[in-house]
C-alpha positions as CSV (number, residue, x, y, z in Angstrom):
1,X,204.0,168.6,-105.3
2,X,204.4,166.7,-102.0
3,X,203.0,163.3,-101.2
4,X,200.2,164.7,-99.0
5,X,199.3,167.3,-101.6
6,X,199.1,164.6,-104.3
7,X,196.9,162.5,-102.0
8,X,194.6,165.4,-101.4
9,X,194.3,166.1,-105.2
10,X,192.9,162.6,-105.8
11,X,190.8,162.4,-102.6
12,X,192.9,159.9,-100.6
13,X,193.0,157.7,-98.5
14,X,196.2,155.8,-97.6
15,X,199.5,155.3,-99.4
16,X,201.9,152.6,-98.3
17,X,205.5,152.3,-99.4
18,X,208.1,149.6,-99.0
19,X,211.7,149.1,-99.9
20,X,213.8,146.0,-99.6
21,X,217.5,146.2,-100.3
22,X,218.1,142.5,-100.9
23,X,215.5,142.1,-103.6
24,X,215.6,145.7,-104.9
25,X,211.9,146.0,-104.3
26,X,210.6,149.5,-104.4
27,X,206.8,149.6,-104.3
28,X,203.9,151.9,-103.7
29,X,200.4,150.7,-102.8
30,X,197.7,153.3,-103.0
31,X,194.4,152.6,-101.2
32,X,192.0,155.2,-102.5
33,X,188.7,154.4,-100.8
34,X,187.3,151.5,-98.7
35,X,183.8,152.6,-98.0
36,X,182.4,149.8,-100.2
37,X,184.9,147.2,-99.0
38,X,188.6,146.2,-99.3
39,X,190.6,148.0,-102.0
40,X,191.1,145.9,-105.2
41,X,193.4,146.7,-108.1
42,X,196.2,145.5,-110.1
43,X,200.0,145.6,-109.6
44,X,202.1,147.3,-112.3
45,X,205.8,146.3,-112.7
46,X,207.2,148.9,-115.1
47,X,209.9,151.6,-115.4
48,X,209.2,155.1,-114.2
49,X,211.2,158.3,-114.9
50,X,211.2,159.0,-111.2
51,X,209.5,158.2,-107.9
52,X,207.0,161.1,-108.3
53,X,205.8,159.6,-111.6
54,X,205.3,156.2,-109.9
55,X,203.3,157.8,-107.1
56,X,201.1,159.8,-109.5
57,X,200.4,156.7,-111.5
58,X,199.4,154.7,-108.4
59,X,197.1,157.5,-107.1
60,X,195.4,158.1,-110.5
61,X,194.9,154.4,-111.2
62,X,193.6,153.5,-107.7
63,X,191.0,156.3,-107.9
64,X,189.9,154.9,-111.2
65,X,189.4,151.5,-109.6
66,X,187.2,153.0,-106.9
67,X,185.0,154.5,-109.6
68,X,185.0,151.3,-111.6
69,X,184.1,149.1,-108.6
70,X,181.4,151.5,-107.4
71,X,179.5,151.6,-110.7
72,X,179.9,147.8,-111.0
73,X,178.2,147.5,-107.6
74,X,181.2,145.5,-106.3
75,X,181.9,145.2,-102.5
76,X,185.3,146.8,-103.1
77,X,187.1,150.0,-103.0
78,X,189.9,151.1,-105.3
79,X,193.6,150.4,-104.9
80,X,196.6,150.0,-107.1
81,X,200.2,148.9,-106.6
82,X,203.2,149.9,-108.6
83,X,206.6,148.2,-108.5
84,X,209.4,150.2,-109.9
85,X,211.4,148.0,-112.3
86,X,215.0,147.8,-111.0
87,X,217.6,149.2,-113.4
88,X,219.9,146.2,-113.4
89,X,219.6,142.5,-113.0
90,X,217.3,141.2,-110.3
91,X,215.6,138.1,-109.0
92,X,212.0,138.6,-110.1
93,X,210.7,135.7,-108.0
94,X,212.3,136.9,-104.8
95,X,211.2,140.4,-105.5
96,X,207.6,139.4,-106.0
97,X,207.7,137.2,-103.0
98,X,208.8,140.1,-100.9
99,X,206.0,142.2,-102.4
100,X,203.5,139.5,-101.5
101,X,204.6,139.6,-97.9
102,X,204.1,143.4,-98.0
103,X,200.6,143.0,-99.3
104,X,199.9,140.4,-96.7
105,X,201.0,142.8,-94.0
106,X,198.2,145.1,-94.9
107,X,195.8,142.6,-93.5
108,X,193.4,142.4,-96.4
109,X,192.8,146.1,-96.9
110,X,194.3,145.7,-100.4
111,X,193.8,142.8,-102.8
112,X,196.2,142.7,-105.7
113,X,195.9,141.4,-109.3
114,X,197.8,141.6,-112.6
115,X,198.3,144.8,-114.5
116,X,200.9,146.2,-117.0
117,X,204.1,144.3,-116.6
118,X,202.6,141.5,-114.6
119,X,200.7,138.4,-115.5
120,X,199.3,135.1,-114.2
121,X,202.7,133.6,-113.4
122,X,203.5,136.6,-111.2
123,X,200.2,136.3,-109.3
124,X,201.0,132.6,-108.7
125,X,204.3,133.7,-107.1
126,X,202.6,136.4,-105.0
127,X,200.0,133.8,-103.9
128,X,202.7,131.8,-102.1
129,X,203.0,134.7,-99.6
130,X,199.5,136.0,-99.3
131,X,195.8,135.1,-99.9
132,X,195.0,138.7,-100.8
133,X,195.5,138.2,-104.6
134,X,193.2,137.4,-107.5
135,X,193.6,136.8,-111.2
136,X,195.0,133.3,-110.5
137,X,195.0,130.3,-112.8
138,X,192.0,127.9,-112.9
139,X,194.2,125.2,-111.2
140,X,194.2,127.3,-108.1
141,X,190.5,128.3,-108.1
142,X,191.1,131.4,-110.1
143,X,189.4,132.8,-113.2
144,X,192.2,132.8,-115.7
145,X,192.4,135.4,-118.5
146,X,189.9,138.3,-117.7
147,X,190.0,139.7,-121.3
148,X,186.9,137.8,-122.6
149,X,184.9,139.2,-119.7
150,X,186.1,142.7,-120.4
151,X,185.2,142.4,-124.0
152,X,181.7,141.0,-123.1
153,X,181.0,144.0,-120.9
154,X,182.1,146.4,-123.6
155,X,179.8,144.7,-126.2
156,X,176.9,145.0,-123.7
157,X,177.7,148.7,-123.2
158,X,177.8,149.3,-126.9
159,X,174.4,147.6,-127.2
160,X,173.0,149.9,-124.5
161,X,174.2,153.0,-126.3
162,X,173.0,151.7,-129.7
163,X,169.5,151.4,-128.3
164,X,169.6,154.9,-126.8
165,X,171.2,156.7,-129.7
166,X,170.2,154.7,-132.8
167,X,167.0,153.1,-131.5
168,X,168.2,149.6,-132.4
169,X,167.9,146.4,-130.3
170,X,170.7,144.6,-132.2
171,X,174.2,145.3,-133.5
172,X,173.4,143.5,-136.8
173,X,174.5,145.5,-139.7
174,X,176.1,148.3,-137.7
175,X,179.6,149.5,-138.4
176,X,182.1,149.5,-135.5
177,X,185.7,150.8,-135.9
178,X,188.0,149.1,-133.3
179,X,191.3,150.8,-132.4
180,X,193.6,148.2,-131.0
181,X,193.2,144.4,-131.2
182,X,195.3,143.2,-128.3
183,X,193.9,141.0,-125.6
184,X,190.6,142.8,-125.1
185,X,190.2,144.4,-128.6
186,X,190.7,141.0,-130.2
187,X,187.9,139.4,-128.0
188,X,185.7,142.4,-128.6
189,X,186.0,141.9,-132.4
190,X,184.8,138.3,-131.9
191,X,181.9,139.5,-129.8
192,X,180.9,142.1,-132.4
193,X,181.3,139.7,-135.3
194,X,179.0,137.1,-133.5
195,X,176.4,139.9,-133.0
196,X,176.4,140.7,-136.8
197,X,178.3,143.9,-136.8
198,X,180.6,145.1,-139.6
199,X,184.1,145.8,-138.3
200,X,186.9,148.0,-139.4
201,X,190.0,147.6,-137.2
202,X,193.6,148.8,-136.7
203,X,196.6,148.1,-134.6
204,X,200.2,149.4,-134.5
205,X,201.2,145.7,-134.7
206,X,200.5,144.5,-138.2
207,X,200.4,140.8,-137.2
208,X,197.7,141.3,-134.6
209,X,195.6,143.3,-137.0
210,X,196.0,140.7,-139.7
211,X,195.0,137.9,-137.3
212,X,191.9,139.6,-136.0
213,X,190.8,140.7,-139.5
214,X,191.1,137.2,-140.9
215,X,188.9,135.8,-138.1
216,X,186.1,138.4,-138.2
217,X,186.2,139.4,-141.9
218,X,187.2,142.9,-141.0
219,X,188.7,145.7,-143.1
220,X,192.1,146.9,-141.8
221,X,193.1,150.6,-141.9
222,X,196.3,152.3,-140.6
223,X,196.4,152.8,-136.8
224,X,196.7,156.6,-137.2
225,X,193.5,156.8,-139.3
226,X,191.0,154.5,-137.6
227,X,189.4,157.3,-135.6
228,X,188.5,159.0,-138.9
229,X,186.5,156.1,-140.3
230,X,182.8,156.9,-140.9
231,X,181.0,154.4,-138.6
232,X,178.2,154.0,-136.0
233,X,180.6,153.3,-133.1
234,X,184.2,154.1,-132.5
235,X,185.8,151.7,-130.0
236,X,189.1,152.8,-128.5
237,X,190.8,149.6,-127.1
238,X,194.5,150.7,-127.2
239,X,196.4,153.2,-125.1
240,X,194.9,156.0,-123.1
241,X,194.4,159.5,-124.4
242,X,192.8,158.4,-127.7
243,X,190.2,161.1,-127.3
244,X,192.1,164.4,-127.5
245,X,192.2,167.8,-129.1
246,X,193.3,166.4,-132.4
247,X,191.1,163.3,-132.7
248,X,187.8,164.4,-131.3
249,X,187.1,166.9,-134.1
250,X,187.9,164.2,-136.7
251,X,185.5,161.5,-135.4
252,X,182.7,160.5,-137.7
253,X,180.5,158.4,-135.4
254,X,177.5,158.8,-133.1
255,X,178.9,156.7,-130.2
256,X,182.4,156.2,-128.6
257,X,182.5,153.1,-126.5
258,X,185.7,151.0,-126.0
259,X,187.8,149.1,-123.6
260,X,190.9,151.4,-123.2
261,X,191.5,153.1,-119.8
262,X,191.8,156.9,-119.5
263,X,190.4,157.5,-123.0
264,X,189.8,161.2,-122.4
265,X,193.0,163.3,-122.6
266,X,191.1,166.0,-120.6
267,X,187.7,166.9,-119.2
268,X,187.4,169.3,-122.1
269,X,187.5,166.5,-124.6
270,X,184.5,164.9,-122.9
271,X,182.6,168.2,-123.2
272,X,183.6,168.5,-126.8
273,X,182.2,165.0,-127.6
274,X,178.9,166.1,-126.0
275,X,178.9,169.3,-128.0
276,X,179.3,167.3,-131.2
277,X,176.4,165.1,-130.4
278,X,178.6,162.0,-129.8
279,X,177.6,159.9,-126.8
280,X,180.7,158.7,-124.9
281,X,180.8,155.6,-122.7
282,X,182.9,156.4,-119.7
283,X,185.8,153.9,-119.8
284,X,185.7,152.8,-116.2
285,X,182.0,152.0,-116.5
286,X,182.1,150.0,-119.7
287,X,185.4,148.1,-119.2
288,X,184.6,146.8,-115.8
289,X,184.0,143.2,-116.9
290,X,187.6,142.1,-116.1
291,X,187.4,143.5,-112.6
292,X,184.0,142.0,-112.0
293,X,185.4,138.6,-113.1
294,X,188.5,138.6,-110.8
295,X,186.5,140.1,-107.9
296,X,184.5,136.9,-107.8
297,X,187.6,135.0,-106.7
298,X,187.6,136.8,-103.4
299,X,184.6,134.8,-102.2
300,X,185.2,131.7,-104.4
301,X,185.1,131.9,-108.2
302,X,181.8,131.3,-110.0
303,X,182.0,131.8,-113.7
304,X,178.2,131.9,-114.1
305,X,178.0,134.7,-111.5
306,X,180.8,136.6,-113.2
307,X,179.0,136.5,-116.5
308,X,175.7,137.5,-115.1
309,X,177.3,140.5,-113.3
310,X,179.1,141.5,-116.4
311,X,176.0,141.4,-118.5
312,X,174.5,144.1,-116.1
313,X,177.0,146.6,-117.6
314,X,174.2,147.1,-120.1
315,X,172.0,148.6,-117.3
316,X,174.8,150.8,-116.0
317,X,175.6,152.3,-119.4
318,X,171.9,152.7,-120.3
319,X,171.4,154.7,-117.0
320,X,174.5,156.9,-117.7
321,X,173.5,157.5,-121.3
322,X,169.9,158.2,-120.6
323,X,170.7,160.7,-117.9
324,X,173.2,162.4,-120.1
325,X,170.8,162.7,-123.0
326,X,168.1,164.0,-120.7
327,X,170.1,166.6,-118.8
328,X,172.6,167.6,-121.4
329,X,175.4,166.9,-119.0
330,X,178.5,165.2,-120.6
331,X,178.3,161.5,-119.9
332,X,181.7,161.3,-118.1
333,X,180.5,163.9,-115.6
334,X,177.2,162.0,-115.2
335,X,179.2,158.8,-114.3
336,X,181.3,160.7,-111.8
337,X,178.2,162.0,-110.1
338,X,176.7,158.6,-109.9
339,X,179.9,157.2,-108.3
340,X,179.7,160.0,-105.7
341,X,176.1,159.1,-105.0
342,X,177.0,155.5,-104.5
343,X,179.9,156.3,-102.2
344,X,177.9,158.9,-100.3
345,X,175.2,156.3,-99.7
346,X,177.8,153.8,-98.4
347,X,179.2,156.4,-96.1
348,X,175.8,157.3,-94.7
349,X,175.0,153.6,-94.2
350,X,178.3,153.0,-92.4
351,X,177.7,156.0,-90.2
352,X,174.1,154.8,-89.4
353,X,175.5,151.3,-88.5
354,X,178.2,152.8,-86.3
355,X,175.6,155.0,-84.5
356,X,173.3,151.9,-83.9
357,X,176.3,149.9,-82.7
358,X,177.4,152.7,-80.3
359,X,173.8,153.0,-79.0
360,X,173.4,149.3,-78.5
361,X,176.8,149.1,-76.7
362,X,175.8,151.9,-74.3
363,X,172.5,150.3,-73.6
364,X,174.2,147.0,-72.9
365,X,176.7,148.6,-70.6
366,X,173.9,150.5,-68.8
367,X,171.9,147.3,-68.3
368,X,174.9,145.5,-66.8
369,X,175.6,148.3,-64.2
370,X,174.2,147.7,-60.7
371,X,173.4,150.6,-58.3
372,X,176.0,151.0,-55.6
373,X,174.8,149.7,-52.2
374,X,174.9,151.9,-49.1
375,X,177.6,149.7,-47.7
376,X,180.0,150.3,-50.6
């Protein structure tokens, strides 16, 4: 599939590419949609089997950022950068500096942040070349680690679904099975424990599972079995594709709500969850806390504002779940439809503003024109 065909498949937008021989930089910046504002999304620095895989990753992820920002009511569109990891030795600092200059050349249409393969130190390097970067350290007015905010949003989303499905206002006494206790999963376990939930957890890294279990008095099960645990809520917080043809029929829960990206292996799996009476929390809706937090840096970081916005994930998930239960439409399709409604309203508003501006400009020009004299 060609570049333009791939762009059309995901509803694009713009794609910018850069190559620098000296630093070995090869990067793709995908800007999916800017109707709500400048595109915001992380920068991945990983190996790809080929350039087509890198392009597909950037396109898919940027589209997800558009959806996440829209449902979070952020003044941003979706973007994503991927840097192809050089095969041999390279100067990481020089490469990231060159990337920063590339981002700066886009004039603010894209704001970058950390993602897989990058972290806070990398954002500090990029910051030396452009102001269009977030996810910085607190010493430079940034927000630091976004994981606690992501976990907070997931906990609020779980609470919304628990009220809808189980009729309970609290998580006290409920059983949650958490798959993956890395940065976000670990903080989610702490949120759930503080709320009084009983936790079963798993991780492919035994040391992380043991650490989390000790802190929240959780039971540990093998990573390959955690989705089978009888529970109220299954929370996927590891890699994508956790909800697939094999795992969905084995779930023993009423709610699926976790922090992982791209949880559904296919649209059919979302339909299958609905058919089984399991209410699914669309990942880009429930895991937006981290994005909400770093987005605050654009206008000047305010931790209180970040927390308040993140708490509103409850309202977003409640609206999605209620609409799904009322209409019978799978929740992931409901969320997609809500995004299109938000983007459509933004487009209509922009068109109306443009029309008013054009009308006012024509009126101004007309008022400034003087009739020609007979002597002219």
